[in-house]
N, C-alpha and C positions, 0 to 999 in steps of 0.2 A: 504493500500499499504506500502511496506517495506520502512523503513526510511534509507536514505543513508547519511553517514557522509562525509561532504566536508571539504576541507582544510580551506575554508573561515569560515565555522561554528566552527571548532576547534579553529581557530585564535580568533574568537569573544568570545568564552568561556574562553580562556587563558587570554584575555584582562580583562574580568570581574573579573576573579580570582586575577589577578595581582593588580587590582584597588580596591579589596575587596568589590565589589558590589554584596552582597549575594542576595538581594531582586530582582535585575534585572536577576541574574542567575536563581533564582527560577522560575520567569515568563518564561524565555527562555526554561526551562526544564519541565515546568508544564504539557504539553500534550505529552511528549515523553515517550514511553514505557520503563519500567525498564530494559528490555534486551538491548535496544539501549543505555540507559544511562551507562550500564555496559561496553559496547563497547567504548563509549566515554572516560570513566575513564581509560580504558586499553591503550588508545592512548595518555594520558597525563602522566606527571611525577608524582612521589609519592606525592608531595605536592598538585598538582592539583587534583589528584584522592581523596585524603583525604579531601580536601576542599569541593568538591562536596558531598561527603558522609556525612560530618558534617553539611552541609547546609540543606540537605533534611530531612524530617521527618522519623521516624523509620518504619512506615507502608510501605514506598516505599524502604528505604534502606535495609530492611530485604530481600525483593525479589531481589534486586540488588546484594546482597551478593551471592545468589545462582547462578547468571549468570556470575559472575566475574571469570576470569582465576584464577586457584588455587594459583598462585604466587602472583597475585595482592591481592586476598582475604586475604592471609597470612599477607601481609604488613598492610592491613587495620585492621585486628583483633589484630595485635601486638600492635597497638596504642590505642586500646580500653581497658577500665577497664572490669573486670569480670561483673560488674553490667550493663555496657553499652552493652556488648555482650548479656547478659540475656534479656535485653529490646528488642533487635532485635529478639531473638529467641522466645519470647512470641508472636510475630506476625506470626510465621511460623508454618506449620503443623509438627507433631512429627517426620516424616521420614526426612524432610528437616533439622530440628533443630539437629537431631542426626547426620546427615552427617557433619554438620559444627562443632559440638562439637568433633567428632571424629578426626578432623584435629588439635585440640589444644593439647598443651603439657599436660601431665597428671595432673600436679599441678593446671593448669588453668582450666581443665575440671571440677574438683571438686568445684572450686570456683564459676565458671559460674552456675553450677547446683544448688548450694546452694542459688544463687541470683535470681533464677526463682520464680516469684510471684505465679504462678498457681501450686499448689502442685501436682494435678493430671497430669498436662502437664509434670512436671518434672519426675514423676514416669514412665510415658509412655516413655519418652526419655531415661531414665536409662535402662528400659526394652529392648529397641531397641538396645542399645550399646552393649549388650552381644552377639548379633548375628554377624556372619561373613558378611562383606559388600557385598560379592558376593553371598549371599543366599537370599531367599525369605524373611527370617526374617530381613535381613539387608535392604531390599528394602521397606518393608511395612510400612504403616502409621497406626496409631491407630484410626484415625477418620473414623467412619463409622456409618451406621444406621442399628440397629438390633432389632428384635422384638421377643417376646416369643411366641411359638406355642400355649400356653394355653390362651393367651389374646384374647379378642374379638376385633372386628374392631375398635370400639370407643376408647378403651384403646390404642390400637396400634397407632391410629392417634395422640392422645395426647402425647404419648411417642416419636413418630417420630418428632413432632414439637420441642420438648426439645432437642433431639439429633442433629437435623439438624442445630442448631445454631453454632455448632462447626465443621461442615462439609462444605467445600467451594462448593463441587459439589456432589450431590447424584446420584451415578451411579446405585446402586442396594440397595434393602432392604433385608437384610439377616434374616432368621428365625433360632432361636436356641431353645434348650430345657432348662430345669431348671438348667442343669449343664454347660450351655453355649456351648454345642456341636452343630456344624453346622448341620441343618436339611434340609435346602433348601433356596429358595429365594421367594420373594413376588412380584407379578406383581402389579404395580400401578393402572392399569386398573381394575384388579380384586378387589383391595382394595376400589376403588371408586364406583364400581357397586355392591357391596355386602352389605347386611344388616349390620347395626352397631352392632347387637347382635351376629353375626356369629363368631365363633372361627377361628382364623388364621390357625389351624391345618386342617380345612376343605377346605381351598382355596390356600394354598401355593404350589409352585412347588417343588417337591422333587428332581428333577434333577438339580444339580448345579456343575459347574466345580470349582475346588479348588486346592491349592497347600499346601504342608507342609513347616514348617519354615526352614527346612534344604535343600529344593529344590534349585538347582543351578539357578543363575539368567538367564543364557542362556536358560535353560529348561523352565523357567517361560515365557520368551520372546517367545519361540517357541509355547507354549500352547496358549498364548494370541493372537499370530499372526495367528495360525491355526483356532481358533474359533472366530476371530474378536471381542475379548473382550475389553471393555474400562476399566474394572476393574476385579480383581479376588480375592476372599477371601483366607486368609491364616489361616491354623489350626495348632495346636501344636500336640505333639505325641498322645494326648488323643482325638483328633478330636475337640477340643474346638476352637471356633472362636477367633482369637487374633489380626487380622488386615486385611488390604486389600492393594493390589498393584494396582496403577492406570497406565494408558497408558503413561503418561508423564515420569514416571520413567522407563518404558520399552523402550521408544524411546532412552533414554540415554544409556541403556544397549546395544541395537542394534548398536548404533553409535560407542560406545567404542569397541565392538567386531569386527565391520567392520574395524575400524581404526587399531586394532591390527592385524587382518588377512592381511590387505593391507600392513602393514609394514613388517610382516613376509614374505609375498610374494616378497617384494622388498629387502629382506635380511637384515632387521633391527631387531635386537634381543631384543630390549627394547622399552618401550613405551616412545617416544620422540616427541617433537613438534618443529616447525621451529625456534622459538625464544629461544630454550634451549641453554645452553653454548656450546662452541666448544668441551670441554672435554666430556660432556654428549653425544653429537652427535657422536663424534669419538668412544666412548665405545660401542655405539649402532650399528654403521656401520662396525667397523673394523673386528670383528670376521668372518663375512661371506665374506668380501673382502680377508682376509687371506686364507680362504678356497678356494675361486675362484682362488687365486694365485697358491696354491698348485695343484689345478686342472689343471691350465695352464702348470705347470711343468710336470705333468703326460702326458698331451697332447703332449708336446714337445718331451718327451721320446718316446711315441708311434710313432711319426713321424720319430724319429731317427731309431727306429727298422726297419721301412719300407723304409729306404733310398735307398736300392737297387732297389725297385720297381719304385721309382721316378727317379732313374738314367736312367732306360730304357724307361720310360714313364713319362717324366717331366710334361706333360700336366695334369696328374692326380692331381698334386699339386694345380692347379688353381681351382679345384672343391672342395677342402678341406673346405674353408669357407662356401660353399653352403651346404655341407653335415652336418657340425657342427650346422649351423643355423637352418636347417630343423629339426634336431634332438631336439634341444632346444625348438623350437617353438611348435612342435607336442607334446612334453612331457608336456609343460606348458598348452597347450589347454586341453589335456586329464585330467591332475591333477586338473585344475581349475573347470572343470565340476564335477568332483568327489567330490572335496572339497565343492562345492556349494551344491551338493546333500546330503552330510553328514551333512552340517549345517542346511539344511531344512528338514532333516530326511526323504528324498525321495529315498535313496538308499536301495532297498529291494531285497531279493533273494540271492542266494549263490554267492560267489566271482567268481567261475568258470563261471557262467552265464554272469556276468558282463564283465569278461575278453574275453569271446567268442564274445560278442556284440562289444566290442572295437576292437577285431581282425578283425571282419568283416568290421567295419567302416574304420579302418586303411588300410585294404587291398584295399577297393574301392578307397579311397583317394590316396593311394600309387601308384596304377595302373595308374590313371589319371595323376598324377604329373610326374610319370616316363616316360610316353609317351610324355608329353610336354618337359621334359628334353632331351629325346632321339632326338626328332625332332629339338629342339633348338641347341643342340651340333653338330648336323650333317649339318643342312641347314643354320643356322645363324652363328655359330662359325667355321664351316668347319673342325671339327675333324673327324678322321676315325671312321667308323661305329662301329668297335669293342670296341673303347674307349667309345662311346655312350652307347652301350649295358652294358658295365661294370659299368659305373656311374649310369645308370638307375636302374639296378638290385640292386646295392648297396643302392640307395636312397629308393627303395621299402622296402628293408630289414631294413634299419634304421628307416623308418617311422613306420613299425610294431613294432619294438623293443621299440622305444620311446613311442608309445601309450600304450603298455602293462605296461612299467615301470611307466608312468605317472598315470595309473589306479591303479596299484598294490600298490605302495608305500603309497599313502594317506590312503588307506583302512587299510594297516598294521599299520601305525602310529596311526590312530584313534583307532584301536583295543587295542593298548598298552598304550593308554592314552596320546599320544603326539598330539599336535595341528596339524591336517593335512594340514593347511595352509602353514606349513613349506615346504611342497612338491611342492609348486608352485614357490618357490624362487630359489636362486642360487644353492641350493642342487640338484634340479632336472635338471636344465640347465647344470650345471658343469658335473654331472655324465653322462648325455646324450651326451654332447659334446665328452667326452673321449670315451664312448662306440660307438658312431657314427663314430668317426675317425678310431677306431680299426676295427669295422665291415667293413667299406669302404675299407680299404687297404687289409684286409684279403680276401674279395671277389675279389678285383682287382688282387691280387696275384694268387688266384685260377684260375680265368677266363683267365688271360693273360699268365698263365703258367710260371711265373718268380720265 
């Protein structure tokens, strides 16, 4: 069951810290998961967080470091010597250790690496640091179990036992040749049911999904999600097995990508969190708000152009928010579906075919909504029938236009390497508001003959 942090529990911890009762604090935190301890530390002040970290042993604090908010982790690491940081990293897998070292200042990185006791561990970390953090190489860990295709089953089992000591969880057994090139994977069932003298080359499975070191992290996430993989091997340019990526790393990638898309859709141009400074939040939000403001100026100008229309039929003005809102909503719906399809790689076929499908859908929705609007404007609001016809036809036209724009723009943005999630935010709503109002009054002017 998930652990919940109560105010009373925090108060108890704060009291133990203030009274310097480290043993009592250890007993209180003994059975609490490291992820929950990280949350507790984030609720405390810097002194309290540091006190808990210094009280616990490195086996637990190493895992806590990974769960801490980046800002809190930076403060903790700032107060640790290079040797103390190295002791924490010795407890972590290579990929997690590399992630923490990457956050350190350059001079401290070198000092920490030199303090690592396990030379092979240090070499693996240094190797991982040379890859981009958003690539498969930046995600992978060096810990894995691999066997040579020329070994027999008995030799294979002996080697696996030795390798498994450094691997927290064995997801797969990979098969390589003498040059360390990935050849396939080995089924544990086949290994257990085969004669000890049989060569691995006779029983291993040649089909294996893999990624290259320069594959983008979002592509790795897509592949693992598609094939329901718990881990995937990583090969270099020569096809040599250099690491593996596990599902826990991919969950982080999916979450970060979802957070980024959600913020883009909301008109936030930078990666920010609720507890960031006012200046950082303002810098992230203001650009799109300025865009929306200029869009509003254009909408006002469009309304000014059609002032003669509203002079003769002032009732048209009262439908303006409805038209603008429908244009924005329909556009966001269409773009959201396309963006989701692009993210999941389910958008197939030519663009024209996709636009025709969206046209049919918007036509059906538009006809239904227009009939409802016509009936509502005549029977409920009491407007003249020709006004109802005008507004209904305009609504149908606006829905079709907004649907096509919401479909077309994300596809074009994606084609030119721009995140299509941008199309679900203020960009699409503002443009559709302007075009919706323009379309509405243009149709009104034509039908009403003004």
